[in-house]
N, C-alpha and C positions, 0 to 999 in steps of 0.2 A: 296421284302419280305414281307411277310404277316404275324401277327400273329393271332393267332387261334383267334376265335370269344369269347371265356371263361376270355381267358387271355387280350383281350381288352376290355371288359367290368369288369374286376375285377380291373385295371390298372385306368379304369375312374373312377371307383366308390371308389377308394383307393384315387385320386386326389383331386375328392368333398370332402370326407371326411374330407383331409389336410386342404384343402382354405375352410371349413366352420369351423371348429375348431380354426385354427390358425388366419382367418379373424375377429373372434367374440371376442379373444384375446385382452386385455388392455396389455399395457407395465406397470408395476410396480414402482412406485415411489420407493426408498429405503432411501430419506432423505427428512427432512422436517426443514427447520428455521422456529422457532415463535416468535413474540415478546408478552409479559406477561402485564398483569395487576392485580396485587395481593392486598388480602386481607391477615390478619393474626386473632387470638384469643389469649389470651382476646382483646377482641373489643375493650375496653376500652384504651389499652396503645398501639394501631397498627393504623395507617393510611392507608393510598394506598401505595402500591409500584410499583417497575417496574422490567421489567428482559427481558432474552430471553432466549431460547433451542436450540439447535441444536441436531435431532432426527435423528436416522437410525434404519432399517428393515430389518429383516433378514427371509429369508421363507416367508414373509406376513403374519407374526404373531407374532414374537417374537424381539422385540425391543430393545436399548439403546439408551439413550439420556446422552445432557451435560445442567444443568440447571445453571442457575445463576440470582439472585433474589436481588435487594437491596428494604427492609422495610422501610419506615417511622417510626415516631413514635409519640405518641402525646403530650411526654413527651420531653423537649426542650434539643436540641441539642443529642439526642440521635438515635439510627439508628441499621438496624441490614442487615449484606448481608451476603450472603450465595453461594456456588459453590456444586453441587452436581453433583454425579453419579448415576443413574436410571436404570434399566434393568426390562423388564414388559413383557406381555402378552397380544395383543392386535389382537384378532379374529377377522376377518373381516365380518360384513353384509352390503354388498352393500355400502354405502355410512355411516354408521353408523359403527362406530368403538371404544366399549366398551375396556377397558383396566385398568389393574391394577397389580401394581409391586414395589419393593425395591429400597431403594437408600441409600446412603452413603455419606457424604460430609461434608465441613469446612465448619464454619461461624465465622465473627466477629462481636461482637457487641460492636456498640461504647456509651457510657455515659459519663455526663460531669466529667469532672477527671481525666478519667479509661478507659478501654475497656475490652474484654475478646474476648479469641480466641479458638477455642476448634471443639471438631468435633462433628457429628449430625447422624442421623438417619434418616429413610424415610417410611411408609408405604403410598400407593397412590391408587386411583381409578379415572378414568375419562372418558370422552365420546369425540370421535373426528368426528366429518364431514366434510368427502372429497367429494368437489366438480371436476367434471371435468375438470376444468380449472386449477387444480392444488392447487386452495385454499384450506385451511383446517381450521377451526375454531375446537375452543376447549375447556371445560372446566375440571378441575381437585382440588381433593381438597387432602390434602396433613395428616397426622399425624406426628407430628415433636416429633421426641425423643431426646432432648436436657441434659447437664450436670445438677444436681440440683443446681451448684454453678453460674451458667450463669445467670446478672445481673437483665435481665427481662425476665420473661416467655414469651417463645412461642409455644403453645400447639398444633393449626391449621393454615395453611397457605390453601388457597383458590386461584384460579385465573380464569381469562379466558384468551386465547390464539389467535390471530391471526395469521395465516401462508402460506409459500408457500412450495408444494411439489416439488424437482426437483428429 
């Protein structure tokens, strides 16, 4: 059985188009695990902190993240730990991915002889650099909204992170 010449050509062009389009497609990474190194303001009160984040992305533009950070203080026996849930928009531009969003979380501030636990809000912006081998380098700046009775002010937090996408 022979196909008409025009149908054979059409099938060949369709197959060539499918191979071209799908052959150039990269599989999208839907999750990232990141190790974080942080700082906070007011700078005279806070020193280096560390933490981690687990991120997921949907449709390669909307993301969600769980973040935990412990922040050390210049004040003796004082620290801040927070656990936050964040949602953000992250339009990719090749390897460069700017993002921004909102978050809510819980914190525990420990000070000598006392501690304080409460809720906090975040507004944040950042940038990720995604490399082909799954390596992710990122930086983020956060505006932190804590209740006024918190023992030690924490107004802003910033961090650099190194992670893997999978």
